[in-house]
Each structure stands twice: as structure tokens, then as C-alpha cells.
SEVEX-103550 format. One line per field, with one value per residue: residue number from 1; y, z, x of N, C-alpha, C, O in turn. Coordinates in steps of 0.1 Angstrom, whole numbers, plus 5000, padded with zeros to 4 digits. Atoms other than C-alpha are relative to their C-alpha. Layout:
BEGIN
nr NUM ...
n_Y Y ...
n_Z Z ...
n_X X ...
ca_Y Y ...
ca_Z Z ...
ca_X X ...
c_Y Y ...
c_Z Z ...
c_X X ...
o_Y Y ...
o_Z Z ...
o_X X ...
This chain:
BEGIN
nr 1 2 3 4 5 6 7 8 9 10 11 12 13 14 15 16 17 18 19 20 21 22 23 24 25 26 27 28 29 30 31 32 33 34 35 36 37 38 39 40 41 42 43 44 45 46 47 48 49 50 51 52 53 54 55 56 57 58 59 60 61 62 63 64 65 66 67 68 69 70 71 72 73 74 75 76 77 78 79 80 81 82 83 84 85 86 87 88 89 90 91 92 93 94 95 96 97 98 99 100 101 102 103 104 105 106 107 108 109 110 111 112 113 114 115 116 117 118 119 120 121 122 123 124 125 126 127 128 129 130 131 132 133 134 135 136 137 138 139 140 141 142 143 144 145 146 147 148 149 150 151
n_Y 4996 4995 5010 4993 5003 5011 5013 5002 5010 5013 5006 5010 4999 4989 4987 4998 4997 4986 4991 5000 4993 4986 4996 5000 4987 4990 4992 4993 4987 4992 4998 4988 5002 5002 5012 5007 5007 5011 5010 5007 5009 5011 5009 5007 5009 5008 4998 4994 4986 4999 5011 5009 5009 5011 5008 5007 5011 5010 5006 5011 5012 5008 5005 4995 4991 4988 4994 4995 4988 4988 4997 4994 4987 4992 4997 4990 4988 4994 4995 4988 4990 4996 4992 4987 4993 4996 4989 4987 4995 4995 4987 4990 4996 4991 4987 4993 4995 4989 4990 5004 5001 5014 5004 5005 5012 5011 5003 5009 5013 5007 5005 5011 5012 5006 5006 5012 5011 5004 5007 5014 5008 5001 5014 4998 4990 4987 4994 4996 4988 4989 4995 4994 4987 4992 4996 4990 4987 4995 4995 4988 4990 4996 4992 4987 4992 4996 4995 4986 5001 5006 4991
n_Z 4998 5012 5010 5013 5005 5010 4992 4990 5004 5001 4987 5000 5008 5010 4993 4996 5012 5003 4990 5003 5013 4997 4993 5010 5007 4991 5005 5012 4995 4998 5013 5006 5006 5014 5007 4991 4990 5007 5003 4988 4997 5010 4995 4989 5005 5010 5013 5010 5003 5008 4997 5012 5000 4991 5006 5011 4994 4996 5012 5005 4991 5004 4990 4987 4998 5006 4992 4987 5003 5003 4987 4992 5006 4997 4986 4998 5006 4991 4989 5005 5001 4986 4995 5006 4992 4988 5004 5002 4986 4994 5007 4995 4986 5002 5003 4987 4993 5007 4999 5005 4990 4994 5004 5014 5000 4994 5009 5011 4994 4998 5013 5004 4991 5005 5013 4997 4996 5012 5008 4994 5002 5014 5006 5014 5003 5003 4987 4995 5008 4996 4986 5003 5006 4989 4992 5008 5000 4986 4998 5008 4994 4988 5004 5005 4988 4990 5006 4996 4985 4998 4999
n_X 5014 5006 5003 5004 5013 4999 4997 5011 5010 4993 4998 4990 4988 5002 4999 4986 4992 5004 4994 4985 4998 5001 4988 4989 5001 4996 4989 5004 5005 4989 4995 5006 5014 5000 4995 4991 5008 5007 4990 4998 5011 4999 4989 5005 5009 4993 5006 4990 5003 5012 5009 5003 4989 5003 5011 4995 4994 5011 5006 4991 5002 5011 5009 5001 4988 5003 5010 4994 4991 5009 5007 4990 4997 5012 5000 4989 5005 5010 4992 4993 5010 5003 4989 5001 5011 4993 4991 5008 5003 4987 4996 5009 4995 4988 5005 5006 4988 4996 5010 5013 5011 5002 5013 5000 4992 5008 5011 4994 4996 5012 5004 4991 5002 5013 4998 4992 5010 5008 4990 4998 5012 5003 4998 4996 4990 5007 5003 4987 4996 5008 4996 4987 5003 5007 4989 4992 5008 5000 4986 4999 5009 4993 4989 5005 5005 4990 4988 4997 4997 4987 4988
ca_Y 5245 5261 5239 5251 5252 5227 5201 5205 5182 5154 5130 5106 5101 5125 5153 5148 5148 5180 5197 5186 5200 5234 5234 5227 5260 5280 5289 5302 5331 5344 5345 5377 5381 5370 5345 5337 5327 5307 5289 5280 5266 5246 5232 5222 5205 5190 5205 5213 5248 5239 5218 5206 5190 5170 5159 5148 5126 5110 5104 5083 5059 5032 5021 5026 5042 5069 5075 5078 5102 5125 5124 5134 5163 5175 5174 5194 5219 5225 5229 5255 5274 5274 5286 5315 5324 5324 5346 5372 5374 5378 5405 5423 5422 5436 5464 5471 5476 5502 5521 5502 5503 5474 5473 5468 5442 5423 5425 5410 5383 5374 5371 5349 5327 5321 5314 5290 5270 5271 5260 5230 5219 5225 5194 5207 5226 5252 5258 5261 5285 5307 5309 5317 5345 5357 5359 5377 5403 5407 5413 5438 5457 5457 5471 5498 5508 5510 5522 5559 5547 5530 5548
ca_Z 7572 7538 7512 7475 7460 7433 7461 7482 7462 7462 7490 7501 7478 7451 7476 7489 7453 7446 7477 7468 7433 7447 7471 7442 7426 7456 7440 7409 7430 7435 7398 7377 7366 7331 7308 7334 7360 7335 7324 7360 7364 7331 7345 7377 7357 7333 7303 7271 7257 7233 7244 7209 7210 7240 7222 7192 7215 7228 7193 7186 7214 7211 7231 7268 7268 7244 7265 7297 7280 7267 7301 7318 7293 7298 7336 7334 7311 7334 7363 7342 7336 7373 7380 7356 7375 7407 7390 7381 7418 7429 7403 7415 7451 7439 7423 7456 7471 7444 7451 7434 7453 7478 7470 7433 7440 7463 7437 7410 7434 7442 7405 7399 7429 7416 7381 7395 7411 7380 7360 7383 7377 7339 7318 7282 7266 7254 7291 7301 7272 7282 7318 7306 7285 7315 7336 7309 7306 7344 7344 7316 7332 7365 7348 7331 7365 7385 7359 7371 7408 7403 7414
ca_X 8483 8478 8463 8463 8428 8438 8447 8415 8393 8420 8427 8454 8484 8469 8467 8502 8516 8496 8509 8545 8541 8529 8559 8582 8570 8583 8617 8599 8583 8618 8625 8618 8582 8574 8591 8618 8592 8572 8604 8610 8575 8579 8611 8594 8567 8592 8575 8595 8595 8566 8536 8529 8564 8553 8521 8541 8562 8530 8517 8548 8537 8511 8480 8479 8514 8501 8470 8490 8515 8487 8470 8503 8509 8473 8477 8510 8494 8465 8490 8509 8477 8469 8504 8498 8466 8486 8512 8486 8476 8512 8518 8487 8500 8533 8514 8496 8531 8536 8504 8476 8443 8440 8403 8410 8437 8413 8385 8409 8421 8385 8377 8408 8401 8365 8378 8404 8376 8356 8387 8392 8356 8357 8354 8358 8386 8360 8350 8387 8394 8365 8377 8413 8399 8377 8409 8428 8400 8399 8437 8435 8406 8426 8457 8437 8421 8453 8478 8476 8480 8513 8545
c_Y 5005 4989 5006 4995 4987 4986 4997 4989 4986 4995 4990 5004 5012 5013 5003 5004 5014 5010 5001 5008 5015 5005 5001 5013 5011 5008 5009 5014 5010 5005 5013 4996 4999 4987 4992 4991 4989 4989 4992 4990 4988 4990 4992 4989 4990 5000 5006 5014 5001 4988 4991 4990 4988 4991 4991 4987 4989 4993 4989 4987 4993 4996 5008 5010 5014 5008 5006 5012 5012 5005 5008 5014 5009 5005 5011 5013 5007 5005 5013 5011 5005 5008 5014 5008 5005 5012 5013 5006 5006 5013 5011 5005 5008 5014 5008 5006 5013 5011 4997 4998 4986 4995 4994 4987 4989 4996 4991 4986 4992 4994 4988 4988 4992 4993 4988 4988 4995 4992 4986 4991 4999 4987 5002 5010 5014 5007 5006 5013 5012 5006 5007 5014 5010 5006 5010 5013 5007 5007 5013 5012 5005 5010 5014 5009 5005 5007 5015 5000 4996 5010 4992
c_Z 4988 4990 4987 4996 4992 5008 5009 4997 4999 5014 4999 4992 4990 5006 5004 4988 4995 5008 4997 4988 5003 5008 4991 4992 5008 4994 4988 5004 5002 4987 4994 4993 4985 4995 5009 5010 4994 4996 5012 5003 4990 5004 5011 4995 4989 4986 4991 4997 4992 5003 4988 4998 5009 4995 4989 5005 5004 4988 4994 5009 4996 5012 5013 5003 4994 5008 5013 4997 4997 5013 5009 4994 5003 5015 5002 4994 5008 5013 4996 4999 5014 5006 4995 5007 5013 4998 4999 5014 5007 4994 5005 5014 4999 4996 5011 5008 4993 4999 4994 5012 5005 4996 4986 4999 5006 4991 4989 5006 5002 4987 4996 5008 4995 4987 5001 5004 4989 4990 5004 4997 4985 4994 4985 4998 4997 5013 5005 4992 5004 5013 4999 4995 5010 5009 4993 5000 5013 5002 4992 5005 5013 4997 4996 5012 5009 4993 5004 5015 5003 5001 4998
c_X 4993 4999 4996 4986 4999 5001 4988 4991 5007 5002 5012 5013 4999 5002 5014 5009 4996 5007 5015 5003 4999 5013 5012 5000 5006 5012 4996 4995 5011 5006 4992 4987 5001 5005 5009 4992 4993 5009 5003 4989 5000 5010 4996 4991 5006 4993 5010 4995 4987 4991 4997 5011 4997 4989 5006 5008 4990 4994 5009 4999 4987 4991 5000 5011 4997 4989 5005 5009 4991 4994 5010 5003 4988 5000 5011 4996 4990 5007 5007 4990 4996 5011 4999 4989 5006 5010 4993 4997 5012 5004 4991 5004 5012 4996 4994 5011 5005 4989 4986 4990 4999 4986 5000 5008 4991 4989 5006 5003 4987 4995 5009 4998 4987 5003 5009 4991 4992 5009 5002 4988 4997 5003 5005 5011 4993 4997 5013 5004 4992 5005 5014 4997 4993 5011 5008 4993 5000 5013 5001 4992 5007 5011 4996 4995 5011 5012 5004 5003 5014 5011 5012
o_Y 5004 4981 5013 4983 4978 4976 4986 4981 4976 5002 4986 5015 5019 5022 5014 5013 5021 5020 5012 5015 5023 5016 5010 5017 5022 5020 5019 5024 5022 5013 5015 4986 5005 4977 4979 4980 4978 4977 4980 4979 4977 4978 4980 4977 4980 4990 5015 5018 5011 4976 4979 4979 4976 4979 4980 4976 4977 4981 4980 4977 4998 4995 5020 5019 5024 5020 5017 5022 5023 5017 5018 5024 5021 5016 5021 5024 5019 5016 5023 5023 5017 5018 5024 5020 5017 5021 5023 5018 5016 5022 5023 5017 5018 5024 5020 5017 5020 5020 5004 4994 4977 4983 4984 4978 4978 4984 4981 4976 4979 4982 4977 4977 4980 4982 4978 4977 4983 4982 4977 4979 4990 4980 4994 5019 5024 5019 5018 5022 5023 5018 5017 5024 5022 5018 5020 5024 5019 5018 5023 5023 5018 5020 5024 5021 5016 5011 5018 5010 4998 5019 4998
o_Z 4986 4988 4987 4998 4993 5002 5014 5006 4998 5024 4988 4993 4988 5001 5002 4988 4991 5003 4997 4987 4998 5006 4993 4986 5003 4994 4986 4996 5003 4986 4997 4987 4978 5002 5009 5013 4999 4997 5011 5006 4993 5002 5011 5000 4985 4980 4995 5001 4993 5001 4990 4992 5006 4996 4988 5000 5002 4989 4987 5005 4988 5024 5013 5011 5000 5010 5017 5005 5003 5014 5015 5002 5006 5017 5010 5000 5010 5017 5004 5002 5016 5013 5002 5008 5017 5006 5003 5016 5013 5001 5006 5017 5007 5000 5012 5013 4999 4991 4996 5022 4998 4995 4984 4992 5001 4990 4985 5000 5001 4986 4991 5003 4994 4984 4994 4999 4987 4984 4996 4995 4981 4998 4981 5006 5000 5014 5010 4998 5005 5015 5005 4999 5010 5013 4999 5002 5014 5008 4998 5006 5015 5003 5000 5012 5015 5001 5005 5020 5014 4992 4999
o_X 4981 5009 4985 4982 4991 4998 4987 4987 5000 5000 5016 5018 5008 5008 5019 5017 5005 5012 5021 5013 5008 5017 5020 5011 5009 5012 5003 4995 5009 5015 4981 4985 5010 5004 5009 4996 4992 5006 5005 4991 4997 5009 4998 4991 5000 4991 5017 4984 4980 4996 4996 5009 5000 4990 5001 5007 4992 4991 5004 5005 4979 4996 4999 5010 5000 4990 5002 5009 4995 4992 5007 5004 4990 4998 5008 4999 4991 5003 5008 4994 4995 5009 5002 4991 5004 5011 4999 4998 5012 5008 4995 5004 5014 5002 4994 5010 5012 4990 4977 4994 4997 4985 4993 5005 4991 4985 4999 5000 4987 4991 5004 4998 4987 4997 5008 4993 4990 5004 5002 4990 4989 5013 5014 5012 4999 4998 5013 5009 4998 5005 5016 5004 4996 5011 5012 4999 5002 5014 5006 4996 5007 5013 5002 4996 5009 5021 5016 5007 5019 5012 5023
């Protein structure tokens, strides 16, 4: 019944693949917050430890194979960014369980949800970068607002 935002605009085979990818992230939510969780997501996406290494592999290819490789790395990178947005929401919910104001958690999640939608529609890397920075600022503001509430 639940359909991830990133999958809503897709249909048919693309939608099924998208939903399957989000399902494959499920074990990562049981992993410790931070680098361990991100490593799990990278493993799911089959991304090496450094994205630039993936790009170098693509540059060693020719023609359509190179284009396809770069496109695949870009798609995986965008999914990893979306995973990190979801991770912030999950971390905020965990802080709510430790005393953070539900209103502040809801406000942060609203911002992140809107930014995820904006991110999905972004065309340029500059737009995406701005959105990532907006989410980072929203997270930092949230943490500053709730730090005295956490037990």
C-alpha cells in the first residue's frame, strides 16, 4: 500500500524496480545510524566506497557503454542522496522518542518531504546541490531547537 515518493512518478517496470530498491533498503534501517547505515545503503546500491572511483571506471569505457555507465552511477548517487534524506527523517523520529517536540519533528519532516519532491524534479546539479544544502540547514536548525529537549 505504501509507495515511496521517488516511485510515484514512475509506472510499469520502472515503478516495480523502484519499489524493489526501496524494499532492499529495509535491512539498513536496523543498522546503527551513521556510516554503518550509509555503508549498508551503498552496498544495496552496489556503489563503491568512493563515487569518483565509479566515474573513473566509466571513463575507461567507450561510446554508449560509457554513457550508460555514467547514467547508472548518477542514478545510484541520486538514490543514495534520497536515502540520506529518509535517514534524517528516521533520526528525527528517534529523537522524538527521546523527548524532542513532536511539532518540531513534524515540521522538519514536512520540510524534508517537500525538498525530496523538489529534488526529484531538479534538472541541474546546481539545483540539487542547493536542495541538499537546504535540507542540511533544516537539520542543523532542528538539532539546535531540540538539543535541550533530548533525554
